[in-house]
N, CA, C and O of each residue as an XYZ file, in Angstrom:
224
protein
N    -241.746      1.236    103.233
C    -241.052      1.384    104.555
C    -241.086      3.143    104.474
O    -240.882      3.703    103.397
N    -241.346      3.863    105.648
C    -241.570      5.064    105.799
C    -240.470      5.658    106.618
O    -240.163      4.918    107.552
N    -239.764      6.799    106.552
C    -238.844      7.222    107.571
C    -239.393      8.721    107.878
O    -240.177      9.366    107.182
N    -238.912      9.024    108.833
C    -239.277     10.109    109.652
C    -238.541     11.471    108.921
O    -237.363     11.403    108.571
N    -239.243     12.549    108.752
C    -238.805     14.075    108.022
C    -238.528     14.935    109.105
O    -239.479     15.269    109.811
N    -237.419     15.345    109.358
C    -237.104     16.454    110.253
C    -236.679     17.685    109.542
O    -235.679     17.592    108.829
N    -237.220     18.693    109.621
C    -237.264     19.952    108.837
C    -236.546     21.030    109.908
O    -237.258     21.567    110.756
N    -235.393     21.267    109.853
C    -234.719     22.539    110.621
C    -235.211     23.854    109.901
O    -235.111     24.066    108.692
N    -235.718     24.637    110.769
C    -236.050     25.949    110.344
C    -235.702     27.065    111.091
O    -235.768     26.794    112.291
N    -235.320     28.333    110.853
C    -235.210     29.469    111.404
C    -234.676     30.528    110.814
O    -234.442     30.514    109.605
N    -234.421     31.551    111.562
C    -233.806     32.838    110.766
C    -232.465     32.666    110.439
O    -231.781     31.794    110.975
N    -232.095     33.335    109.707
C    -230.595     33.467    109.012
C    -229.576     33.770    110.538
O    -229.722     34.691    111.342
N    -228.728     32.846    110.562
C    -227.797     32.890    111.680
C    -228.303     32.235    113.006
O    -227.591     32.344    114.004
N    -229.659     31.466    113.089
C    -229.823     31.052    114.049
C    -229.224     29.728    114.611
O    -229.286     29.409    115.798
N    -228.580     28.922    113.528
C    -227.776     27.828    113.871
C    -228.364     26.648    113.118
O    -228.213     25.516    113.578
N    -228.967     26.830    112.086
C    -229.647     25.585    111.323
C    -228.619     24.690    110.866
O    -228.819     23.483    110.996
N    -227.327     25.185    110.241
C    -226.400     24.406    109.532
C    -225.877     23.600    110.445
O    -225.794     22.376    110.333
N    -225.371     24.508    111.727
C    -224.720     23.752    112.843
C    -225.655     22.656    113.439
O    -225.112     21.784    114.118
N    -226.908     22.614    113.268
C    -227.783     21.873    114.040
C    -227.941     20.673    112.919
O    -228.341     19.596    113.362
N    -227.687     20.751    111.631
C    -227.930     19.752    110.574
C    -226.494     18.963    110.849
O    -226.497     17.732    110.822
N    -225.285     19.682    111.110
C    -224.065     18.767    111.087
C    -224.283     18.015    112.470
O    -224.057     16.806    112.524
N    -224.565     18.467    113.192
C    -224.842     17.627    114.600
C    -225.776     16.113    114.246
O    -225.532     14.967    114.623
N    -226.715     16.539    113.532
C    -227.970     15.462    113.245
C    -227.050     14.778    112.434
O    -227.149     13.597    112.768
N    -226.050     14.907    111.379
C    -225.531     13.656    110.552
C    -224.513     13.023    111.424
O    -224.026     11.984    110.980
N    -224.066     13.473    112.655
C    -223.338     12.805    113.411
C    -224.231     11.641    114.431
O    -223.764     10.537    114.711
N    -225.230     12.002    114.781
C    -225.867     11.018    115.652
C    -226.994     10.234    114.816
O    -227.544      9.239    115.289
N    -227.282     10.708    113.627
C    -228.146      9.879    112.937
C    -227.698      9.349    111.948
O    -228.087      9.771    110.859
N    -226.854      8.387    111.994
C    -225.916      7.964    110.760
C    -226.534      7.122    109.790
O    -226.043      6.947    108.675
N    -227.906      6.439    110.290
C    -228.618      5.637    109.251
C    -229.581      6.685    108.205
O    -230.357      6.257    107.350
N    -229.373      7.863    108.443
C    -230.464      8.594    107.786
C    -229.695      9.761    106.996
O    -228.612     10.152    107.431
N    -230.195     10.260    105.954
C    -229.526     11.275    104.890
C    -230.126     12.775    105.809
O    -231.308     13.016    106.054
N    -229.238     13.408    106.094
C    -229.344     14.796    106.417
C    -229.047     16.066    105.448
O    -227.875     16.406    105.286
N    -229.919     16.649    104.912
C    -229.777     17.819    103.764
C    -229.702     19.000    104.361
O    -230.483     19.128    105.304
N    -228.963     19.978    104.103
C    -228.720     21.329    104.485
C    -229.443     22.073    103.378
O    -229.204     21.767    102.210
N    -230.261     22.973    103.653
C    -230.990     23.678    102.434
C    -230.088     24.449    101.732
O    -230.255     24.553    100.517
N    -229.094     25.052    102.305
C    -228.074     25.564    101.491
C    -227.336     24.930    100.483
O    -226.659     25.536     99.653
N    -227.485     23.479    100.561
C    -226.758     22.562     99.712
C    -227.759     22.503     98.447
O    -227.336     22.107     97.361
N    -228.834     22.829     98.588
C    -229.953     22.477     97.691
C    -230.131     23.712     96.861
O    -230.436     23.624     95.672
N    -229.955     24.828     97.444
C    -230.332     26.307     96.767
C    -229.297     26.448     95.917
O    -228.174     26.134     96.312
N    -229.493     26.945     94.597
C    -228.677     27.116     93.866
C    -228.971     28.624     93.049
O    -228.448     28.999     92.000
N    -229.791     29.208     93.735
C    -229.911     30.474     93.148
C    -230.873     31.115     94.064
O    -231.352     30.472     94.999
N    -231.257     32.647     93.793
C    -232.030     33.393     94.686
C    -233.612     32.988     94.543
O    -234.417     33.667     95.179
N    -234.019     32.065     93.850
C    -235.380     31.956     93.636
C    -235.657     30.826     94.790
O    -235.104     29.727     94.807
N    -236.636     31.306     95.776
C    -236.912     30.633     96.867
C    -237.983     29.522     96.681
O    -237.852     28.415     97.203
N    -238.873     29.809     96.038
C    -239.818     28.747     95.383
C    -239.101     27.373     94.904
O    -239.337     26.239     95.319
N    -238.180     27.768     93.938
C    -237.776     26.754     93.220
C    -236.710     25.699     94.071
O    -236.587     24.491     93.869
N    -235.982     26.537     95.081
C    -235.320     25.975     96.241
C    -236.215     25.186     96.985
O    -235.780     24.063     97.238
N    -237.268     25.430     97.384
C    -238.273     24.779     98.329
C    -238.929     23.559     97.543
O    -239.351     22.565     98.134
N    -238.981     23.722     96.135
C    -239.585     22.583     95.217
C    -238.342     21.572     95.279
O    -238.488     20.351     95.325
N    -237.260     22.142     95.275
C    -236.110     20.949     95.074
C    -235.961     20.091     96.232
O    -235.716     18.885     96.229
N    -236.185     21.059     97.479
C    -236.130     20.386     98.786
C    -237.325     19.288     98.871
O    -237.027     18.231     99.428
N    -238.405     19.407     98.465
C    -239.537     18.533     98.547
C    -239.316     17.451     97.936
O    -239.668     16.346     98.350
N    -238.529     17.732     96.582
C    -238.372     16.668     95.653
C    -237.389     15.582     96.398
O    -237.518     14.369     96.231
N    -236.457     16.138     97.185
C    -235.481     15.355     97.828
C    -236.019     14.664     99.046
O    -235.582     13.606     99.501
N    -237.236     15.533     99.633
C    -237.721     14.537    100.897
C    -238.748     13.540    100.359
O    -238.934     12.499    100.989
N    -239.452     13.797     99.193
C    -240.232     12.882     98.598
C    -239.553     11.547     98.186
O    -240.211     10.664     97.636
């Protein structure tokens, strides 16, 4: 079984987190992750790797 993968991107302050919150409300059968919840340090590559692990 496969599921769609939606990635919300944009510059700081563009509304990515707000969009993620709205997606959680309307896509109740799917998990919606906010990158800010996965990032635990300033190492961008590690954060991206963690995000891709979750998506996989």
